[in-house]
TORMARZA-215985 format. One record per residue (C-alpha): residue number from 1; x, y, z; residue in one letter. Coordinates in nm, 3 decimals, decimal comma, padded with zeros to 5 digits, always signed. Example, Ala and Ser with C-alpha at 12.3 -4.5 7.8 and 13.67 -1.06 7.14 Angstrom:
# residues 2
@i=1; c1=+01,230; c2=-00,450; c3=+00,780; aa=A $
@i=2; c1=+01,367; c2=-00,106; c3=+00,714; aa=S $
//
This chain:
# residues 296
@i=1; c1=-00,002; c2=+00,001; c3=-00,005; aa=M $
@i=2; c1=+00,137; c2=+00,338; c3=-00,101; aa=P $
@i=3; c1=+00,252; c2=+00,564; c3=+00,189; aa=V $
@i=4; c1=-00,021; c2=+00,826; c3=+00,113; aa=T $
@i=5; c1=-00,289; c2=+00,533; c3=+00,151; aa=R $
@i=6; c1=-00,131; c2=+00,440; c3=+00,496; aa=V $
@i=7; c1=-00,141; c2=+00,785; c3=+00,595; aa=L $
@i=8; c1=-00,512; c2=+00,831; c3=+00,478; aa=L $
@i=9; c1=-00,594; c2=+00,518; c3=+00,671; aa=F $
@i=10; c1=-00,452; c2=+00,656; c3=+01,007; aa=V $
@i=11; c1=-00,594; c2=+00,987; c3=+00,964; aa=L $
@i=12; c1=-00,940; c2=+00,867; c3=+00,895; aa=T $
@i=13; c1=-00,911; c2=+00,654; c3=+01,209; aa=N $
@i=14; c1=-00,805; c2=+00,956; c3=+01,418; aa=V $
@i=15; c1=-01,074; c2=+01,171; c3=+01,251; aa=A $
@i=16; c1=-01,351; c2=+00,901; c3=+01,324; aa=V $
@i=17; c1=-01,253; c2=+00,897; c3=+01,703; aa=L $
@i=18; c1=-01,225; c2=+01,272; c3=+01,728; aa=A $
@i=19; c1=-01,561; c2=+01,339; c3=+01,565; aa=V $
@i=20; c1=-01,728; c2=+01,059; c3=+01,776; aa=A $
@i=21; c1=-01,578; c2=+01,175; c3=+02,110; aa=S $
@i=22; c1=-01,708; c2=+01,547; c3=+02,048; aa=I $
@i=23; c1=-02,057; c2=+01,417; c3=+01,952; aa=V $
@i=24; c1=-02,058; c2=+01,187; c3=+02,254; aa=L $
@i=25; c1=-01,961; c2=+01,498; c3=+02,473; aa=S $
@i=26; c1=-02,213; c2=+01,730; c3=+02,317; aa=L $
@i=27; c1=-02,474; c2=+01,473; c3=+02,420; aa=F $
@i=28; c1=-02,337; c2=+01,433; c3=+02,752; aa=G $
@i=29; c1=-02,323; c2=+01,052; c3=+02,726; aa=V $
@i=30; c1=-02,039; c2=+01,021; c3=+02,973; aa=Q $
@i=31; c1=-02,234; c2=+01,248; c3=+03,232; aa=G $
@i=32; c1=-02,544; c2=+01,041; c3=+03,192; aa=Y $
@i=33; c1=-02,361; c2=+00,714; c3=+03,233; aa=L $
@i=34; c1=-02,187; c2=+00,845; c3=+03,541; aa=D $
@i=35; c1=-02,509; c2=+00,981; c3=+03,700; aa=E $
@i=36; c1=-02,669; c2=+00,625; c3=+03,629; aa=S $
@i=37; c1=-02,401; c2=+00,440; c3=+03,820; aa=G $
@i=38; c1=-02,264; c2=+00,294; c3=+03,495; aa=V $
@i=39; c1=-01,892; c2=+00,270; c3=+03,545; aa=N $
@i=40; c1=-01,796; c2=+00,283; c3=+03,177; aa=L $
@i=41; c1=-01,512; c2=+00,486; c3=+03,028; aa=N $
@i=42; c1=-01,671; c2=+00,602; c3=+02,700; aa=V $
@i=43; c1=-01,344; c2=+00,732; c3=+02,545; aa=G $
@i=44; c1=-01,138; c2=+00,415; c3=+02,630; aa=A $
@i=45; c1=-01,417; c2=+00,191; c3=+02,487; aa=L $
@i=46; c1=-01,422; c2=+00,387; c3=+02,174; aa=L $
@i=47; c1=-01,051; c2=+00,361; c3=+02,123; aa=V $
@i=48; c1=-01,062; c2=-00,012; c3=+02,185; aa=F $
@i=49; c1=-01,360; c2=-00,067; c3=+01,941; aa=C $
@i=50; c1=-01,173; c2=+00,140; c3=+01,671; aa=A $
@i=51; c1=-00,867; c2=-00,064; c3=+01,708; aa=V $
@i=52; c1=-01,057; c2=-00,385; c3=+01,656; aa=F $
@i=53; c1=-01,278; c2=-00,254; c3=+01,394; aa=G $
@i=54; c1=-01,019; c2=-00,092; c3=+01,181; aa=F $
@i=55; c1=-00,764; c2=-00,388; c3=+01,236; aa=V $
@i=56; c1=-01,023; c2=-00,646; c3=+01,132; aa=G $
@i=57; c1=-01,105; c2=-00,431; c3=+00,818; aa=S $
@i=58; c1=-00,743; c2=-00,384; c3=+00,734; aa=F $
@i=59; c1=-00,646; c2=-00,765; c3=+00,772; aa=V $
@i=60; c1=-00,949; c2=-00,879; c3=+00,549; aa=S $
@i=61; c1=-00,825; c2=-00,624; c3=+00,274; aa=L $
@i=62; c1=-00,452; c2=-00,754; c3=+00,319; aa=A $
@i=63; c1=-00,570; c2=-01,104; c3=+00,276; aa=M $
@i=64; c1=-00,824; c2=-01,030; c3=-00,014; aa=S $
@i=65; c1=-00,622; c2=-01,158; c3=-00,324; aa=K $
@i=66; c1=-00,550; c2=-01,494; c3=-00,130; aa=W $
@i=67; c1=-00,913; c2=-01,528; c3=-00,012; aa=M $
@i=68; c1=-01,027; c2=-01,433; c3=-00,376; aa=A $
@i=69; c1=-00,815; c2=-01,704; c3=-00,526; aa=K $
@i=70; c1=-00,924; c2=-01,969; c3=-00,277; aa=R $
@i=71; c1=-01,291; c2=-01,877; c3=-00,282; aa=A $
@i=72; c1=-01,323; c2=-01,888; c3=-00,657; aa=T $
@i=73; c1=-01,030; c2=-02,116; c3=-00,769; aa=G $
@i=74; c1=-00,901; c2=-01,836; c3=-00,996; aa=A $
@i=75; c1=-00,595; c2=-01,956; c3=-01,179; aa=Q $
@i=76; c1=-00,345; c2=-01,670; c3=-01,249; aa=V $
@i=77; c1=-00,220; c2=-01,660; c3=-01,604; aa=I $
@i=78; c1=+00,177; c2=-01,669; c3=-01,592; aa=T $
@i=79; c1=+00,235; c2=-01,803; c3=-01,942; aa=Q $
@i=80; c1=-00,054; c2=-01,769; c3=-02,186; aa=P $
@i=81; c1=-00,183; c2=-02,111; c3=-02,336; aa=R $
@i=82; c1=-00,387; c2=-01,983; c3=-02,591; aa=N $
@i=83; c1=-00,494; c2=-01,678; c3=-02,806; aa=Q $
@i=84; c1=-00,764; c2=-01,587; c3=-02,543; aa=T $
@i=85; c1=-00,532; c2=-01,565; c3=-02,250; aa=E $
@i=86; c1=-00,264; c2=-01,358; c3=-02,452; aa=S $
@i=87; c1=-00,534; c2=-01,113; c3=-02,529; aa=W $
@i=88; c1=-00,638; c2=-01,086; c3=-02,185; aa=L $
@i=89; c1=-00,283; c2=-00,994; c3=-02,065; aa=L $
@i=90; c1=-00,233; c2=-00,756; c3=-02,339; aa=Q $
@i=91; c1=-00,579; c2=-00,582; c3=-02,277; aa=T $
@i=92; c1=-00,509; c2=-00,540; c3=-01,910; aa=V $
@i=93; c1=-00,175; c2=-00,414; c3=-01,948; aa=E $
@i=94; c1=-00,268; c2=-00,134; c3=-02,189; aa=R $
@i=95; c1=-00,563; c2=-00,054; c3=-01,960; aa=Q $
@i=96; c1=-00,334; c2=-00,051; c3=-01,657; aa=A $
@i=97; c1=-00,088; c2=+00,174; c3=-01,839; aa=R $
@i=98; c1=-00,368; c2=+00,408; c3=-01,925; aa=A $
@i=99; c1=-00,494; c2=+00,414; c3=-01,585; aa=A $
@i=100; c1=-00,162; c2=+00,474; c3=-01,444; aa=N $
@i=101; c1=-00,133; c2=+00,167; c3=-01,226; aa=I $
@i=102; c1=+00,100; c2=-00,127; c3=-01,206; aa=G $
@i=103; c1=+00,018; c2=-00,444; c3=-01,402; aa=M $
@i=104; c1=-00,238; c2=-00,640; c3=-01,212; aa=P $
@i=105; c1=-00,218; c2=-01,033; c3=-01,185; aa=E $
@i=106; c1=-00,491; c2=-01,159; c3=-01,445; aa=V $
@i=107; c1=-00,684; c2=-01,477; c3=-01,351; aa=A $
@i=108; c1=-00,952; c2=-01,698; c3=-01,465; aa=I $
@i=109; c1=-01,194; c2=-01,869; c3=-01,264; aa=F $
@i=110; c1=-01,436; c2=-02,143; c3=-01,354; aa=N $
@i=111; c1=-01,793; c2=-02,038; c3=-01,331; aa=S $
@i=112; c1=-02,072; c2=-02,065; c3=-01,607; aa=P $
@i=113; c1=-02,213; c2=-01,726; c3=-01,498; aa=E $
@i=114; c1=-02,039; c2=-01,404; c3=-01,664; aa=P $
@i=115; c1=-01,872; c2=-01,227; c3=-01,393; aa=N $
@i=116; c1=-01,548; c2=-01,058; c3=-01,305; aa=A $
@i=117; c1=-01,388; c2=-00,899; c3=-01,001; aa=F $
@i=118; c1=-01,075; c2=-00,705; c3=-00,900; aa=A $
@i=119; c1=-00,904; c2=-00,717; c3=-00,545; aa=T $
@i=120; c1=-00,600; c2=-00,623; c3=-00,357; aa=G $
@i=121; c1=-00,480; c2=-00,371; c3=-00,096; aa=M $
@i=122; c1=-00,219; c2=-00,222; c3=-00,342; aa=N $
@i=123; c1=-00,335; c2=-00,069; c3=-00,665; aa=K $
@i=124; c1=-00,009; c2=-00,161; c3=-00,828; aa=N $
@i=125; c1=-00,014; c2=-00,524; c3=-00,716; aa=K $
@i=126; c1=-00,396; c2=-00,586; c3=-00,757; aa=A $
@i=127; c1=-00,583; c2=-00,903; c3=-00,902; aa=L $
@i=128; c1=-00,831; c2=-00,892; c3=-01,207; aa=V $
@i=129; c1=-01,010; c2=-01,214; c3=-01,264; aa=A $
@i=130; c1=-01,291; c2=-01,320; c3=-01,508; aa=V $
@i=131; c1=-01,524; c2=-01,641; c3=-01,519; aa=S $
@i=132; c1=-01,522; c2=-01,888; c3=-01,817; aa=T $
@i=133; c1=-01,884; c2=-01,779; c3=-01,839; aa=G $
@i=134; c1=-01,790; c2=-01,422; c3=-01,931; aa=L $
@i=135; c1=-01,546; c2=-01,523; c3=-02,196; aa=L $
@i=136; c1=-01,801; c2=-01,760; c3=-02,350; aa=E $
@i=137; c1=-02,092; c2=-01,537; c3=-02,351; aa=R $
@i=138; c1=-01,948; c2=-01,190; c3=-02,437; aa=M $
@i=139; c1=-01,794; c2=-01,078; c3=-02,746; aa=N $
@i=140; c1=-01,433; c2=-00,933; c3=-02,737; aa=Q $
@i=141; c1=-01,547; c2=-00,574; c3=-02,716; aa=G $
@i=142; c1=-01,792; c2=-00,644; c3=-02,405; aa=E $
@i=143; c1=-01,518; c2=-00,832; c3=-02,243; aa=V $
@i=144; c1=-01,286; c2=-00,547; c3=-02,297; aa=E $
@i=145; c1=-01,520; c2=-00,316; c3=-02,118; aa=A $
@i=146; c1=-01,560; c2=-00,543; c3=-01,830; aa=V $
@i=147; c1=-01,186; c2=-00,549; c3=-01,775; aa=L $
@i=148; c1=-01,195; c2=-00,175; c3=-01,795; aa=G $
@i=149; c1=-01,442; c2=-00,164; c3=-01,530; aa=H $
@i=150; c1=-01,234; c2=-00,375; c3=-01,303; aa=E $
@i=151; c1=-00,924; c2=-00,200; c3=-01,369; aa=V $
@i=152; c1=-01,105; c2=+00,127; c3=-01,288; aa=S $
@i=153; c1=-01,200; c2=-00,022; c3=-00,949; aa=H $
@i=154; c1=-00,826; c2=-00,062; c3=-00,882; aa=V $
@i=155; c1=-00,720; c2=+00,269; c3=-01,015; aa=A $
@i=156; c1=-01,002; c2=+00,448; c3=-00,816; aa=N $
@i=157; c1=-00,886; c2=+00,295; c3=-00,486; aa=G $
@i=158; c1=-01,214; c2=+00,135; c3=-00,417; aa=D $
@i=159; c1=-01,067; c2=-00,157; c3=-00,222; aa=M $
@i=160; c1=-00,919; c2=+00,084; c3=+00,046; aa=I $
@i=161; c1=-01,203; c2=+00,313; c3=+00,024; aa=T $
@i=162; c1=-01,452; c2=+00,044; c3=+00,128; aa=L $
@i=163; c1=-01,209; c2=-00,102; c3=+00,383; aa=A $
@i=164; c1=-01,196; c2=+00,251; c3=+00,546; aa=L $
@i=165; c1=-01,583; c2=+00,270; c3=+00,543; aa=I $
@i=166; c1=-01,598; c2=-00,075; c3=+00,676; aa=Q $
@i=167; c1=-01,359; c2=+00,012; c3=+00,960; aa=G $
@i=168; c1=-01,558; c2=+00,310; c3=+01,054; aa=V $
@i=169; c1=-01,887; c2=+00,108; c3=+01,079; aa=V $
@i=170; c1=-01,715; c2=-00,161; c3=+01,263; aa=N $
@i=171; c1=-01,607; c2=+00,079; c3=+01,512; aa=T $
@i=172; c1=-01,972; c2=+00,201; c3=+01,577; aa=F $
@i=173; c1=-02,129; c2=-00,134; c3=+01,571; aa=V $
@i=174; c1=-01,883; c2=-00,262; c3=+01,839; aa=L $
@i=175; c1=-01,894; c2=+00,050; c3=+02,049; aa=F $
@i=176; c1=-02,273; c2=+00,115; c3=+02,048; aa=L $
@i=177; c1=-02,356; c2=-00,250; c3=+02,107; aa=S $
@i=178; c1=-02,156; c2=-00,248; c3=+02,426; aa=R $
@i=179; c1=-02,285; c2=+00,088; c3=+02,560; aa=V $
@i=180; c1=-02,632; c2=-00,033; c3=+02,514; aa=I $
@i=181; c1=-02,546; c2=-00,372; c3=+02,687; aa=G $
@i=182; c1=-02,392; c2=-00,173; c3=+02,984; aa=F $
@i=183; c1=-02,699; c2=+00,055; c3=+03,015; aa=I $
@i=184; c1=-02,933; c2=-00,233; c3=+03,009; aa=V $
@i=185; c1=-02,717; c2=-00,443; c3=+03,260; aa=D $
@i=186; c1=-02,659; c2=-00,144; c3=+03,514; aa=R $
@i=187; c1=-02,938; c2=+00,085; c3=+03,465; aa=V $
@i=188; c1=-03,251; c2=-00,140; c3=+03,395; aa=L $
@i=189; c1=-03,155; c2=-00,462; c3=+03,538; aa=L $
@i=190; c1=-02,975; c2=-00,295; c3=+03,840; aa=K $
@i=191; c1=-02,681; c2=-00,522; c3=+03,821; aa=N $
@i=192; c1=-02,395; c2=-00,397; c3=+04,025; aa=E $
@i=193; c1=-02,146; c2=-00,697; c3=+04,028; aa=R $
@i=194; c1=-01,953; c2=-00,729; c3=+03,716; aa=G $
@i=195; c1=-02,095; c2=-00,768; c3=+03,364; aa=L $
@i=196; c1=-02,426; c2=-00,987; c3=+03,395; aa=G $
@i=197; c1=-02,623; c2=-01,190; c3=+03,161; aa=I $
@i=198; c1=-02,798; c2=-00,857; c3=+03,058; aa=G $
@i=199; c1=-02,497; c2=-00,728; c3=+02,926; aa=Y $
@i=200; c1=-02,403; c2=-01,039; c3=+02,724; aa=I $
@i=201; c1=-02,740; c2=-01,088; c3=+02,563; aa=V $
@i=202; c1=-02,825; c2=-00,713; c3=+02,486; aa=T $
@i=203; c1=-02,485; c2=-00,647; c3=+02,353; aa=S $
@i=204; c1=-02,489; c2=-00,956; c3=+02,127; aa=L $
@i=205; c1=-02,867; c2=-00,875; c3=+02,001; aa=V $
@i=206; c1=-02,749; c2=-00,502; c3=+01,942; aa=A $
@i=207; c1=-02,438; c2=-00,608; c3=+01,757; aa=Q $
@i=208; c1=-02,644; c2=-00,826; c3=+01,523; aa=I $
@i=209; c1=-02,904; c2=-00,557; c3=+01,464; aa=V $
@i=210; c1=-02,645; c2=-00,275; c3=+01,422; aa=L $
@i=211; c1=-02,432; c2=-00,504; c3=+01,203; aa=G $
@i=212; c1=-02,727; c2=-00,529; c3=+00,968; aa=I $
@i=213; c1=-02,770; c2=-00,168; c3=+00,950; aa=L $
@i=214; c1=-02,403; c2=-00,121; c3=+00,914; aa=A $
@i=215; c1=-02,407; c2=-00,360; c3=+00,610; aa=S $
@i=216; c1=-02,677; c2=-00,145; c3=+00,436; aa=M $
@i=217; c1=-02,430; c2=+00,177; c3=+00,462; aa=I $
@i=218; c1=-02,142; c2=-00,023; c3=+00,335; aa=V $
@i=219; c1=-02,351; c2=-00,145; c3=+00,024; aa=A $
@i=220; c1=-02,479; c2=+00,207; c3=-00,042; aa=W $
@i=221; c1=-02,108; c2=+00,328; c3=-00,067; aa=F $
@i=222; c1=-02,030; c2=+00,029; c3=-00,283; aa=S $
@i=223; c1=-02,317; c2=+00,101; c3=-00,541; aa=R $
@i=224; c1=-02,215; c2=+00,450; c3=-00,568; aa=R $
@i=225; c1=-01,843; c2=+00,338; c3=-00,672; aa=R $
@i=226; c1=-01,991; c2=+00,115; c3=-00,927; aa=E $
@i=227; c1=-02,122; c2=+00,409; c3=-01,127; aa=F $
@i=228; c1=-01,769; c2=+00,547; c3=-01,121; aa=R $
@i=229; c1=-01,620; c2=+00,245; c3=-01,237; aa=A $
@i=230; c1=-01,865; c2=+00,212; c3=-01,518; aa=D $
@i=231; c1=-01,743; c2=+00,554; c3=-01,639; aa=Q $
@i=232; c1=-01,371; c2=+00,423; c3=-01,597; aa=G $
@i=233; c1=-01,463; c2=+00,121; c3=-01,822; aa=G $
@i=234; c1=-01,619; c2=+00,359; c3=-02,066; aa=A $
@i=235; c1=-01,307; c2=+00,554; c3=-02,079; aa=T $
@i=236; c1=-01,068; c2=+00,249; c3=-02,117; aa=L $
@i=237; c1=-01,266; c2=+00,059; c3=-02,355; aa=A $
@i=238; c1=-01,557; c2=+00,287; c3=-02,494; aa=S $
@i=239; c1=-01,899; c2=+00,405; c3=-02,390; aa=R $
@i=240; c1=-02,071; c2=+00,180; c3=-02,657; aa=G $
@i=241; c1=-01,884; c2=-00,124; c3=-02,538; aa=K $
@i=242; c1=-01,942; c2=-00,064; c3=-02,169; aa=M $
@i=243; c1=-02,311; c2=-00,034; c3=-02,243; aa=I $
@i=244; c1=-02,293; c2=-00,340; c3=-02,437; aa=G $
@i=245; c1=-02,146; c2=-00,534; c3=-02,180; aa=A $
@i=246; c1=-02,400; c2=-00,425; c3=-01,907; aa=L $
@i=247; c1=-02,694; c2=-00,504; c3=-02,166; aa=Q $
@i=248; c1=-02,530; c2=-00,845; c3=-02,213; aa=A $
@i=249; c1=-02,538; c2=-00,892; c3=-01,832; aa=L $
@i=250; c1=-02,915; c2=-00,808; c3=-01,859; aa=Q $
@i=251; c1=-02,974; c2=-01,084; c3=-02,116; aa=R $
@i=252; c1=-02,850; c2=-01,340; c3=-01,886; aa=V $
@i=253; c1=-03,082; c2=-01,220; c3=-01,587; aa=H $
@i=254; c1=-02,847; c2=-01,052; c3=-01,364; aa=E $
@i=255; c1=-02,558; c2=-01,287; c3=-01,318; aa=P $
@i=256; c1=-02,454; c2=-01,413; c3=-00,986; aa=Q $
@i=257; c1=-02,168; c2=-01,681; c3=-00,868; aa=G $
@i=258; c1=-01,910; c2=-01,469; c3=-00,674; aa=L $
@i=259; c1=-01,857; c2=-01,532; c3=-00,310; aa=P $
@i=260; c1=-02,002; c2=-01,276; c3=-00,087; aa=T $
@i=261; c1=-01,674; c2=-01,105; c3=+00,015; aa=Q $
@i=262; c1=-01,584; c2=-01,067; c3=-00,337; aa=M $
@i=263; c1=-01,936; c2=-00,930; c3=-00,481; aa=A $
@i=264; c1=-01,847; c2=-00,581; c3=-00,412; aa=A $
@i=265; c1=-01,589; c2=-00,580; c3=-00,681; aa=F $
@i=266; c1=-01,752; c2=-00,786; c3=-00,928; aa=G $
@i=267; c1=-01,926; c2=-00,648; c3=-01,255; aa=I $
@i=268; c1=-02,260; c2=-00,727; c3=-01,129; aa=S $
@i=269; c1=-02,473; c2=-00,857; c3=-00,845; aa=D $
@i=270; c1=-02,788; c2=-01,060; c3=-00,830; aa=K $
@i=271; c1=-03,131; c2=-00,892; c3=-00,843; aa=R $
@i=272; c1=-03,327; c2=-00,952; c3=-00,518; aa=I $
@i=273; c1=-03,632; c2=-00,823; c3=-00,340; aa=G $
@i=274; c1=-03,716; c2=-00,468; c3=-00,257; aa=R $
@i=275; c1=-03,587; c2=-00,496; c3=+00,093; aa=F $
@i=276; c1=-03,297; c2=-00,704; c3=-00,023; aa=G $
@i=277; c1=-03,198; c2=-00,435; c3=-00,258; aa=S $
@i=278; c1=-03,072; c2=-00,231; c3=+00,034; aa=L $
@i=279; c1=-02,788; c2=-00,497; c3=+00,068; aa=F $
@i=280; c1=-02,686; c2=-00,507; c3=-00,300; aa=M $
@i=281; c1=-02,346; c2=-00,423; c3=-00,381; aa=S $
@i=282; c1=-02,437; c2=-00,313; c3=-00,730; aa=H $
@i=283; c1=-02,697; c2=-00,071; c3=-00,862; aa=P $
@i=284; c1=-02,975; c2=-00,221; c3=-01,105; aa=P $
@i=285; c1=-02,814; c2=-00,277; c3=-01,447; aa=L $
@i=286; c1=-03,087; c2=-00,055; c3=-01,609; aa=E $
@i=287; c1=-02,969; c2=+00,238; c3=-01,371; aa=M $
@i=288; c1=-02,598; c2=+00,196; c3=-01,466; aa=R $
@i=289; c1=-02,689; c2=+00,189; c3=-01,845; aa=I $
@i=290; c1=-02,920; c2=+00,491; c3=-01,803; aa=Q $
@i=291; c1=-02,628; c2=+00,669; c3=-01,617; aa=A $
@i=292; c1=-02,377; c2=+00,591; c3=-01,905; aa=L $
@i=293; c1=-02,624; c2=+00,701; c3=-02,175; aa=Q $
@i=294; c1=-02,711; c2=+01,028; c3=-01,999; aa=Q $
@i=295; c1=-02,334; c2=+01,122; c3=-01,954; aa=S $
@i=296; c1=-02,272; c2=+01,069; c3=-02,325; aa=A $
//
């Protein structure tokens, strides 16, 4: 990870803690807890949760390439075995050069559904992978646009951006669930002898509920990044090819087949119900096509 991204990671962490501390002070949370007999140091708890929240997100990002290869069975192309593999390497190399990033690893994973993804904590050492279904169902121009979309994810720093966002929401899920647990245990249940069953059960339930809400926030940010990656694909290939690629995905009814942890960096996501759409990592294809057409 470049030094600037490490600095961004640290500064974001510090900024989140500072803003949260100010907000808690303004609302008098610490004073309320003290008056209620809740022996809880809010500041220390917030720092503790931030460390765990951001470290967990950072470790996941650091392991993302390894996890992606294991989860999908993606095979990195080292020596091209055929014309298709040679073309893939040449196309990604050209697009990476145009996007001013290092050459990513290029891989193919076995899946009948047309899909692709990019991952990695360093934009100069990323991984771009396509499915066998994508190569079989799309023409060369459409595949080129999909590759441009994924290269744009890398160039835009979407992996580190979502890792930072995930770290922020992790921090608040851990923090708020424990504060709620303390209040229920000490104020409502009047437990004065350590952490009782009220704390354990309440904090666990709160963490699950808040975790669900947090996943909606992360998914919303992910959907916004998809529009930007589409614009990048249109620049690296062409607007017509990018629109054609999205229309090809429409013809196969919103492809799926990526593990959950890789879905945010794929080319598409499965369409689900209205409530489930809040958890989608990608906007509906018709919205993405419309956005490209309107920006022409």
